[in-house]
N, C-alpha and C positions, 0 to 999 in steps of 0.2 A: 504494500500500500504506500503511495506517495504522500508525503507530508505537504501541507500547504506552505507557501512562502512564509518565512519567519517574519513576525511583526515585533519590532523592538519594544521592549518594556521601558517604562519611565526610569530615568537615571536614579531618582529617589528610591524607587522600589529595589533596584539593583544594589544600591548602597545599603539599604536595610537588610537585604539578604546576606551581604558580605558581613555585616555586623553580627547577625545571628550565627553565621558560620564561625566567626572568630570567637564568639562567646560560648559556643558549644551548647546553645540553648535548645531544649526540646521544642519543636513547633508542630502545629497541625497544618498540613498542606492539603488544599483542595485543588484538584486539577482535572483537566479533560484527558481521558485516555481512550483513544478511538472515538466512540460515539457516546461515552458515558462519563459521569463525574465520579472521581475516586477521592477518598480521604485517607491520609497517611499521617501517623504521628511518628516523628523521627528527628534526627539531628542533621543539619546541612553540614557536609564536610568539605565541599568543593564547589566552586563556580568556574565554568570553563566555556570556551567557544570551540565549535567544530562545525565544519561544512556550512558556514554562514549563518549559524544559529547559536544561541546561548543556552546553557544547561546548568542544572544543579545536580549534585550527587549527594545521596544521603548516607548515613552511617551504615545502613543495611545494604547499600549498593544500588539502590534504585536511582535511575537517571530520569530527570524530568526536564522537558524543554520549557524554558521560562515563559514563553508566550502561551503555554497551556495552563499556567497557574490561574486559578479563579479566586483563591483566598489564602492568606498566610496568617496564622495566629500563634501567639506565644503561649505555651503551657506554663502555668504558674503552680508550683507544687508547695508554696508556702502556706 
């Protein structure tokens, strides 16, 4: 299946994702996967570019294209 052309995300969102990765915070990621919405609770370990698109990698190894993100929330365990 071919992916649609990558749509750049806002710089502010990218910066926030970088901070979450640096802090090692648990997050809830809601994203489109094929034709459905998925929710994942994990830590962001890496942000990278490949084939003219930007991605994040989670601690469990999941790779998500940034323009597929629908919501990002911080989990607070306090």
